[in-house]
MINU-823345 format. One record per residue (C-alpha): residue number from 1; residue in three letters; x, y, z. Coordinates in pm, 1 decimal, always signed. Example, Ala and Ser with C-alpha at 12.3 -4.5 7.8 and 13.67 -1.06 7.14 Angstrom:
(site 1; ALA; (+1230.0; -450.0; +780.0))
(site 2; SER; (+1367.0; -106.0; +714.0))
REM end
This chain:
(site 1; MET; (-6443.9; +20739.6; +106.9))
(site 2; ARG; (-6083.9; +20743.2; +272.0))
(site 3; ILE; (-5877.4; +20449.2; +194.5))
(site 4; GLN; (-5868.6; +20217.2; +509.1))
(site 5; LEU; (-5563.8; +20040.5; +450.2))
(site 6; THR; (-5500.6; +19902.1; +827.9))
(site 7; ALA; (-5649.7; +19873.0; +1166.6))
(site 8; ILE; (-5426.2; +19869.7; +1485.5))
(site 9; PHE; (-5624.2; +19794.8; +1841.9))
(site 10; PHE; (-5450.0; +19866.0; +2138.0))
(site 11; LEU; (-5654.2; +19707.5; +2419.8))
(site 12; PHE; (-5567.1; +19752.8; +2752.6))
(site 13; LEU; (-5719.8; +19448.6; +2948.5))
(site 14; PHE; (-5728.2; +19514.9; +3344.7))
(site 15; ALA; (-5750.2; +19170.9; +3551.9))
(site 16; GLY; (-5810.4; +19114.3; +3902.2))
(site 17; PRO; (-5541.7; +19186.4; +4198.7))
(site 18; ALA; (-5436.2; +18807.2; +4156.0))
(site 19; GLN; (-5371.4; +18897.1; +3794.5))
(site 20; ALA; (-5153.7; +19208.9; +3797.2))
(site 21; ALA; (-4848.6; +19066.2; +3733.1))
(site 22; CYS; (-4704.9; +19160.3; +3396.3))
(site 23; GLY; (-4573.6; +18875.6; +3135.1))
(site 24; SER; (-4692.0; +18595.8; +2935.9))
(site 25; ALA; (-4828.5; +18396.2; +3195.1))
(site 26; ALA; (-5048.1; +18702.8; +3337.3))
(site 27; ASN; (-5167.8; +18751.4; +2963.5))
(site 28; ALA; (-5266.6; +18390.4; +2938.8))
(site 29; ARG; (-5536.6; +18421.1; +3188.8))
(site 30; VAL; (-5669.8; +18759.4; +3069.3))
(site 31; PRO; (-6026.5; +18709.4; +2917.1))
(site 32; GLY; (-6067.9; +18811.4; +2582.3))
(site 33; SER; (-5772.6; +18622.9; +2375.4))
(site 34; ALA; (-6027.8; +18371.3; +2232.8))
(site 35; ALA; (-6287.6; +18689.5; +2133.7))
(site 36; LEU; (-5964.4; +18848.2; +1969.5))
(site 37; GLU; (-5932.3; +18516.1; +1742.4))
(site 38; LYS; (-6310.1; +18504.1; +1678.2))
(site 39; LEU; (-6262.9; +18851.1; +1568.5))
(site 40; ALA; (-5988.1; +18799.3; +1364.6))
(site 41; ASP; (-6172.9; +18500.5; +1175.8))
(site 42; GLU; (-6468.3; +18714.5; +1127.5))
(site 43; ILE; (-6251.4; +18947.6; +932.5))
(site 44; ASP; (-6098.4; +18671.8; +740.9))
(site 45; ALA; (-6422.9; +18575.4; +614.2))
(site 46; GLY; (-6544.9; +18930.1; +503.0))
(site 47; LYS; (-6782.4; +19004.4; +800.3))
(site 48; HIS; (-6590.5; +19343.8; +870.4))
(site 49; ASP; (-6496.6; +19525.9; +547.9))
(site 50; ARG; (-6172.3; +19667.3; +436.2))
(site 51; LEU; (-5971.3; +19575.2; +732.7))
(site 52; LEU; (-5612.2; +19470.6; +673.4))
(site 53; SER; (-5446.4; +19384.9; +980.7))
(site 54; LEU; (-5570.7; +19293.5; +1367.5))
(site 55; ILE; (-5294.9; +19334.0; +1616.9))
(site 56; VAL; (-5320.1; +19366.6; +1980.6))
(site 57; GLU; (-5062.9; +19388.0; +2282.3))
(site 58; ARG; (-5070.3; +19400.7; +2617.6))
(site 59; GLY; (-4758.3; +19427.8; +2870.6))
(site 60; GLY; (-4545.6; +19409.3; +2584.0))
(site 61; ASP; (-4677.3; +19035.3; +2472.5))
(site 62; THR; (-4857.6; +19009.5; +2129.8))
(site 63; LEU; (-5217.8; +18861.6; +2197.8))
(site 64; VAL; (-5293.7; +18840.1; +1846.4))
(site 65; GLU; (-5158.4; +18953.8; +1530.2))
(site 66; ARG; (-5332.3; +18852.1; +1198.1))
(site 67; TYR; (-5342.9; +18968.4; +824.4))
(site 68; PHE; (-5592.4; +18933.7; +601.3))
(site 69; GLN; (-5502.7; +18886.0; +224.0))
(site 70; LYS; (-5833.2; +18911.6; +89.8))
(site 71; SER; (-5928.2; +19246.5; +217.1))
(site 72; PHE; (-5536.9; +19353.2; +120.9))
(site 73; LYS; (-5553.9; +19235.4; -254.6))
(site 74; THR; (-5933.7; +19402.7; -295.8))
(site 75; VAL; (-5815.0; +19735.5; -107.8))
(site 76; TYR; (-5490.1; +19737.0; -313.3))
(site 77; GLU; (-5623.5; +19697.4; -666.7))
(site 78; GLU; (-5891.9; +19921.3; -580.5))
(site 79; ASN; (-5627.9; +20188.4; -538.8))
(site 80; TYR; (-5342.4; +20081.8; -767.4))
(site 81; LYS; (-5536.5; +19907.6; -1039.4))
(site 82; THR; (-5299.0; +19622.0; -1003.1))
(site 83; PRO; (-5262.7; +19298.1; -822.9))
(site 84; PRO; (-5046.7; +19326.4; -501.5))
(site 85; SER; (-4658.5; +19199.3; -594.3))
(site 86; ARG; (-4616.9; +19036.6; -279.1))
(site 87; PRO; (-4855.8; +18884.0; +54.0))
(site 88; LEU; (-4936.0; +19101.5; +321.3))
(site 89; ASP; (-4732.5; +19056.5; +620.8))
(site 90; GLY; (-4587.6; +19281.2; +910.0))
(site 91; ASP; (-4308.8; +19408.3; +689.9))
(site 92; THR; (-4552.7; +19544.5; +401.6))
(site 93; PRO; (-4529.7; +19927.4; +367.6))
(site 94; LEU; (-4845.6; +20060.9; +371.4))
(site 95; PRO; (-4970.9; +20402.0; +360.7))
(site 96; VAL; (-5170.7; +20463.6; +635.4))
(site 97; GLN; (-5268.0; +20807.2; +555.4))
(site 98; SER; (-5474.6; +20956.2; +878.6))
(site 99; VAL; (-5357.3; +20712.1; +1137.3))
(site 100; THR; (-5036.2; +20894.9; +1089.7))
(site 101; LYS; (-5172.5; +21217.2; +1198.0))
(site 102; SER; (-5238.9; +21143.2; +1552.3))
(site 103; VAL; (-4883.1; +20987.1; +1605.3))
(site 104; ILE; (-4688.9; +21284.6; +1439.5))
(site 105; ALA; (-4870.2; +21533.2; +1642.4))
(site 106; LEU; (-4753.7; +21330.6; +1981.1))
(site 107; LEU; (-4400.3; +21282.9; +1811.6))
(site 108; MET; (-4388.6; +21637.0; +1786.7))
(site 109; GLY; (-4495.7; +21720.4; +2120.1))
(site 110; ALA; (-4199.2; +21487.0; +2255.7))
(site 111; ALA; (-3957.2; +21648.5; +2023.5))
(site 112; ILE; (-4041.0; +22019.0; +2202.1))
(site 113; GLU; (-4045.0; +21870.7; +2561.8))
(site 114; LYS; (-3699.0; +21734.1; +2463.6))
(site 115; GLY; (-3592.5; +22032.4; +2312.3))
(site 116; PHE; (-3528.0; +21911.9; +1938.9))
(site 117; VAL; (-3786.9; +22147.3; +1806.7))
(site 118; LYS; (-3808.4; +22533.8; +1946.9))
(site 119; GLY; (-4204.1; +22513.5; +1949.5))
(site 120; LEU; (-4507.0; +22540.2; +1749.7))
(site 121; ASP; (-4419.2; +22870.5; +1607.1))
(site 122; GLN; (-4109.9; +22736.5; +1420.9))
(site 123; LYS; (-4111.3; +22791.5; +1076.9))
(site 124; ILE; (-4128.4; +22473.6; +861.9))
(site 125; SER; (-3849.9; +22634.8; +640.3))
(site 126; GLU; (-3595.2; +22561.3; +883.7))
(site 127; PHE; (-3671.3; +22205.0; +848.0))
(site 128; PHE; (-3619.4; +22192.6; +444.2))
(site 129; PRO; (-3296.0; +22358.6; +385.6))
(site 130; ASP; (-3271.6; +22154.3; +39.6))
(site 131; TYR; (-3601.0; +22319.9; -67.1))
(site 132; LYS; (-3541.8; +22682.2; +28.9))
(site 133; GLU; (-3613.9; +22843.5; -292.3))
(site 134; GLN; (-3988.5; +22750.4; -247.3))
(site 135; PHE; (-3993.4; +22969.2; +51.0))
(site 136; GLU; (-3805.2; +23239.8; -89.0))
(site 137; ASN; (-4029.7; +23340.3; -343.2))
(site 138; ASP; (-4348.9; +23315.2; -137.5))
(site 139; PRO; (-4395.3; +23524.3; +171.5))
(site 140; LYS; (-4693.0; +23336.6; +293.5))
(site 141; LYS; (-4532.0; +23012.3; +257.3))
(site 142; ALA; (-4209.6; +23150.8; +431.5))
(site 143; SER; (-4452.1; +23207.7; +731.6))
(site 144; LEU; (-4579.2; +22828.6; +779.5))
(site 145; THR; (-4525.4; +22695.4; +1099.2))
(site 146; ILE; (-4553.1; +22345.7; +1262.7))
(site 147; GLU; (-4884.8; +22463.3; +1403.5))
(site 148; HIS; (-5011.6; +22526.4; +1087.7))
(site 149; LEU; (-4922.6; +22201.0; +938.7))
(site 150; LEU; (-5052.3; +22025.5; +1236.7))
(site 151; SER; (-5386.1; +22221.5; +1293.6))
(site 152; MET; (-5407.7; +22182.5; +856.6))
(site 153; SER; (-5458.2; +22567.8; +854.8))
(site 154; GLY; (-5150.8; +22610.6; +587.5))
(site 155; GLY; (-5363.7; +22755.6; +323.5))
(site 156; MET; (-5188.0; +22579.6; +39.4))
(site 157; LYS; (-5412.0; +22494.8; -262.5))
(site 158; TRP; (-5470.4; +22134.1; -228.5))
(site 159; ASN; (-5786.0; +21899.9; -359.8))
(site 160; GLU; (-5840.9; +21607.3; -151.5))
(site 161; TRP; (-6194.4; +21625.4; -95.2))
(site 162; GLY; (-6431.0; +21380.4; -298.9))
(site 163; PRO; (-6319.2; +21095.6; -480.7))
(site 164; TYR; (-5961.8; +20964.2; -508.4))
(site 165; ASN; (-5921.2; +21018.9; -896.8))
(site 166; ALA; (-5656.7; +21147.0; -1117.1))
(site 167; GLU; (-5739.4; +21501.9; -1022.0))
(site 168; ASN; (-5695.3; +21452.9; -645.2))
(site 169; ASP; (-5388.8; +21595.4; -523.9))
(site 170; ALA; (-5323.7; +21310.5; -268.8))
(site 171; MET; (-5304.5; +21040.4; -551.3))
(site 172; ILE; (-5107.0; +21278.9; -775.6))
(site 173; MET; (-4869.8; +21305.0; -498.6))
(site 174; TYR; (-4840.1; +20932.6; -441.6))
(site 175; LYS; (-4706.2; +20890.2; -789.3))
(site 176; SER; (-4473.7; +21206.7; -759.4))
(site 177; PRO; (-4083.6; +21103.8; -718.8))
(site 178; ASP; (-4033.5; +21345.5; -441.7))
(site 179; TRP; (-4341.6; +21407.0; -214.0))
(site 180; VAL; (-4174.8; +21697.3; -50.4))
(site 181; ASP; (-4125.8; +21896.0; -354.9))
(site 182; PHE; (-4467.6; +21830.9; -474.4))
(site 183; ILE; (-4607.4; +21951.3; -160.9))
(site 184; LEU; (-4414.2; +22291.8; -130.4))
(site 185; LYS; (-4453.8; +22354.5; -481.3))
(site 186; LYS; (-4825.2; +22404.1; -444.4))
(site 187; PRO; (-4946.4; +22790.4; -458.9))
(site 188; MET; (-5085.5; +22919.3; -125.6))
(site 189; LEU; (-5452.8; +23062.4; -142.9))
(site 190; GLN; (-5450.0; +23418.5; -243.7))
(site 191; SER; (-5794.5; +23487.7; -40.8))
(site 192; GLU; (-5657.6; +23318.6; +308.4))
(site 193; ASN; (-5346.0; +23344.2; +528.0))
(site 194; PRO; (-5183.8; +23085.4; +701.2))
(site 195; GLY; (-5371.7; +23005.1; +1012.0))
(site 196; ASP; (-5698.1; +23139.3; +904.2))
(site 197; LYS; (-5904.6; +22835.1; +818.8))
(site 198; PHE; (-5910.2; +22475.3; +798.4))
(site 199; TYR; (-5815.4; +22296.9; +486.7))
(site 200; TYR; (-5777.3; +21944.4; +465.4))
(site 201; ASN; (-5468.4; +21822.2; +339.2))
(site 202; GLY; (-5328.9; +21504.2; +355.3))
(site 203; GLY; (-4961.4; +21626.3; +236.9))
REM end
């Protein structure tokens, strides 16, 4: 089961014409705040499993922001086999995993639109000059593009299906001192070319 480390809810609550103005006063009249607090209380009591945080914003104001220490302790100990060294709060770094994928895709689209990135067919080797030897020694790896990574069709040998154990590449990556180096050193599948097939790869 994929590690579910955080839940962020973006709720757009629409009010009637008299409540259309933005700001805290308008938000105070929006129905649902009490329901959000009730939901947070239920999560805190363990009714909704493995949710670590609940953050809801509207019009620039935070309607609810709660962090759930019991769930955090359980999930942390499951994955790292040790108790967390600090309580969970808004400054706690967490591996949000698949939550990041959609955000990265959106940011890449914005980067292309603004001209910071040439396009989806730009080679990823251009972004990693310090790792050029990884690309020079492997023509398949040298052909990898942004689109291959966004679509998870890069064709690297990567084991992330199944349990998150010592043989899982994602877990090995987490413990490595240089994640980029670990990923780029993974061999390419000889039976596939980049873009041929989807292979899940959290790296």
